[in-house]
N, C-alpha and C positions, 0 to 999 in steps of 0.2 A: 707367770714369770715374775710378777710384781713382788712376790715373796722371796725370790731367789736373789741372794747378794752376789753381784757380778763384778769381776775384774776384767777390764779390757787391756790387753798388753800389746804394745807396739815395739818394733825393733829399736827405733829412735824417733824423736820428733825434732827435726831441724828445719826442713823446708816443707812447704805444702805442695806435694805433687800427687800422683795418682794413688799411691799406697795410703797417703794421708786422707785422700778423698774417701777411701773405703773406711778408714777409721772414723771419719765424720759421720758417715752413714750408720756405722755401728753404734756410735754414741747417741744418735737420734733414736735408734731402735731400743737402746737400753739407757734411758735418760738418767737413771740413778747409779750407773756403773762408775767405779773408780778407774783411774788410768795408771798403769805401770809402764815404765819405759826405761831404757838404759840411760839416756840423756835427753833433756828437753831444753832447747834454746829457741823455741818457736812461739811467737805471739800470734795467736789466731783466735777468732771468735768461738770456734768449737771447744776451746779449752776454758772459756770463761765459766767461772763458778764451779769448775770441776776439781775434785781432789786428785792431784797428780803426784805420784810417788816415783822419784828417780833413784837409780842405783848409786852405789859408791863411785861408779865410773864418772858421774857428774862432777866430782871433786878432784879428778885426776888431771892435772894440767897436760896440755899437748894432746893426749889421747882422747880427751872428752870432745874435742872438735874434729877429730879425724877418724871417722867411723871405719874406714878401710883398715887402718893400722890397729884399731882397737878390737878387731875381730877375735883375736886370741884371748881377750879378756872378757868379752861379752857373755859367753856361756856362764861364767862364774858370777857375773853381775846379776844375771836373771835368776840364777839358782839361789842367790842370797835373799831374795824376797820371801817374806813369810806370808803365804796366801792361805793359811789354814782357816781363816775366818770367812772364806768365800765358798758359795755353792757352785759357782760357774767361773771358770777361767776361759776367756775367749781371746786367743792370741791371733793377731794379724801379722803373718810372718813370711819374709823371704830370706831370713837370716837366723838369728839366735833366740828370738822371742819365745820359741817353742820350749826353751829350757825353763820357763816360768813354772813354778809348782813342782819342779823335779824333786826337790827334797822337803819342801815345806808347804803342805797342802792338807786339807781336811780329809778324813777317811772317806767321805761321800762326795768330795769335790769332783766335778767332771771338767776335764780340759778339752775344749774344742779349739782346734787350730785351723784358722782360715789361711790356707797356704797359697801364696802367690807363686812359689816355686821352691823345691828343696834348695838349700843354700847354694846359690849358683857358683860361687867361687870355690866351693869344695867339690862339686859334682859335675854338672852338665857343661859348665864353661870354665873349668879349671885351667886348661891349657891356654885359652884365650886371655883370661885374667892374668895369668903368670907372664905371658909374653907382651902384655900391654899395660904394665904397671905405670903409675903416675906419681912415683915418689922421688923423681929426679935423681940426685946423686945417690940416694939409698936404694935404687932399683936393683942392683946386683945383690946387695945384702938381703933385700926383701925376697927376691926370687930364691936365693939359697935357703933362707929360713923357711919359706913356704914348702919347698921340696922336702926339707928335712922333717917338717911337722905335719904334712898333709894327712898321712895315715892316722895319726893321733887325733887330729881335728875331725876327720871323718868319723872316727869311732865315737867321739863326744857328741857329734851331731846326730848320728844314728841312734845312740842311746837316748838322747832327748826325744827323738821321734817315737821311740817305743813307749815312752811315758804318757804320750798324748792319748786321750781316750777316743776321740773322733776327729778325723781329718776331713776338712771341706776343701776341695780344689777349686781354683778360679777358672779352670778350663779342662778339657779332656787331655790336652798336652801335659798339664801339670799333674793330672790324675795318673797318667802313665809314668811320669817321673817319680811320683810318690811311691808307686808300686815298685819301680825299678830300684830306687836308691834306699828306700826305707822299708820295703816289703810290707806296706800297709795299704788297706783299701780306703777309698774316700768317696764322698758324694760331690758331684759337680754343681756348684751354684755360681753363675756368672756375676761379677760385680756390675754395678749400674751407674748411670749418669742421670742428671736431672734433665727431663725432657720438657721443653717449652715450645708451643706452637709458634710463638712470635719469633722464634729463632730461624725459621725456615726462610731461606733466601733462594729465589729461583733464577735471578740474574747473576751470573758469575763473571768476575773480572779475569783478565788475561795473566794470571800468575798461579803458580803452585805453592803449596805451603807444607812445612813440617814443623812440629813442635815437640820438644823433649830435652832431656839431659844430654849434653854433648860429651858422651863417654863412648869408649870403643864399640861396644856391642850394639849401640843405637844406629850405627852406620851412617852418620852424617857425612863421613868421608866419601861414601858411595854417592850421595846426593851431590856433593860438590864436584866430584870428578865427572859425573854425568852431565850436570848443567854447565860446567865449564866447557864441555864439548859441544852441547847442542844450542847454547845461547838463549834458551828459554828463560822466562822470568821465574825466579824462585825466592821465597821468603823463608828464612830459618829463624825460629824463635827458641831461645834457650835462656836459662838462668844459671847455667853452670860455667863458671870461669875456670877452665882447665887449660893445660898446655895444648891439648888437642883443639880446643875452641880457638885459641889464639893462632895456632898453625893453620887451621882451615879458613879462618877469617882472612888471614894474610894471603892465602892461596886463591881465594874466591875472586872471580872476575866481576865486572860491573853489573852483570845481569843477576847476581846473587846478592840479596840484601839480608844482613843479619840484624835481628832485633833482640836486645838483651834486657831481660827482666821487664817484659811488657805487662801491663795490668791485665786482669782477667777480662775486662770489657774490651780492650784492644785486641787481645787474643781471639775472643769470640767474634769480633767484627772481621778480623782477618780470615778466620776459618769460614765464616758465613759467605764471604765474597770470593773465595778461592775457586779455581776451576776444579781442583782435586786436592785432597789431603794425601801426602806421601808417607808411607810407613814401611821403611826398608829393613828393620831388624827381624831376627828370629825371636819372637816374643812369646812369653807365656800367656799373657793377656794384655791387650792394649785398650785403655779406657779413652784416650784422646781421639782415636779414630771413631769410636762410638759417638763421642761428642760432635765430631765433624758430621757424621751421618745424621745425627739428630737435627742438624741445621740444614739438611738437604744437600750436603756436599759429598760427592762420591769419593771413594778411597782407592788408591793404587797401592797395593801391599805386596810384600814378599810372600809368595804363595806356599806357605808352610805353617803348620801348627795353628796358632790362634786365629790367623786370618781366615783359614778355611772353615772355621766354626762361625764366623760372624759376617764376613763379606760375601755377597752373592755376585758371581761373575755376570756381567752385562746388566745387572739390576741395581746394585748399590756400589759397584766399582769393578775393578779387575785386578789381575795378579801379574807378577813377573817372577822369573826364576831362570838361572841362579842369581846370586847377589853380585851382579857385575854391571858396569855402565852400559854394556851392549844390550843386556836383557832388559834393563830398565828403560833404555831409549826405545826399544821395540815396543814395550808396553805403553809408553807415552804416545807413540805414533798410532798405535791401535786405539788408545783411549780417545784421541782427538777425532776419530772417525765414528765414535759411539755417541748415543744420545741417552740422557738419563732424566727420570722424573723425580724432581726434588721431593715431592710429597710422598712418593713411594719409598724413597730412601729414608725419610724421616719416620715413616710408619714402621719400617723394619727396625729402626733403632729403639722403638718402644719396647721391644722384647728384652732390652737390656737397660730398662729404667731403674732408677734408684728404688722405686716402690716395689717392683718385682723382686729385686735383690733382698730388700728388708723383709718382705713377707716370707720368702723362702728360708732365709736365715732363721727368723723367729720360729717358724713352724718346725724346722729341723731340730733346733735346740730344745723346743718344748717337747718334742717327741722323745728325745734321747736323754733329757736331763732328769727324768722321773726316777 
């Protein structure tokens, strides 16, 4: 692979979250790769000394900082890249990065798409996104425009998917969606986290925790409603300052503590000492619950899709369903009568380590890039 010139493509590089963690692991795997992205406003060690190429969208005021509004422009931003000098295109995409190399790539260039999900706001979660927009005064206009353009946008997204040579799915759920929406086969390779034995904490404090972006489908509202009723201690960590965040923070009772933009060290300490990590969304794959399990912390998750692939009931956590305060409260009561072995939970998380992910990605690409 050392002789193969590689381009790693990201939807955008703005904040460092779980999709960006995957990018960092890919950059470690391919140390000489160049980076292509629609916009980059992130200062992070993984980008040091890297050649980073941004699209013309980087220079478009207003839209360059609002990736939700820029969705209609991003396919063309990625298609404008000239990737004809690369042997391998490796896109990490939950949106439009799969358009890279659509028009300008070498005759023998192979495009591998590590797919976190087919573009959620076009396909699986279209109605939810349409009804939970966060554009304020412009919501009615945005909803009207999305209804008008959705069929065209889906055709563009589908066409881009047909240009990808090989799809890699981050879960079996995503694999099913790739087949359903793009009519493409894929290989499942789970993303990974860094596993450290020193992270395991066997003594847990009397609080629950959840970490993530405060956006509608992450279901922080479900957590607030549930813990407002039961009075148990809850810590919510986010770095997303949205209208929803402000509304939920105002609504939360004194037993719910919000922490905004905590450091990685503080986040790790909070997850280490929590009774359980709560994961209420219907997710394609969740890396942060894997991080919690790597620390010996059990997970209480919505019992669908990704969670069923990674959480083992009664061993590494438990489930609730449906996504209602009543169901979650029942799961909490059940959980508090259960006992868990922190070492066993952490050992299970090793199946989802960064090293396992990197080895499988490298082997897959080496096999198919010949």
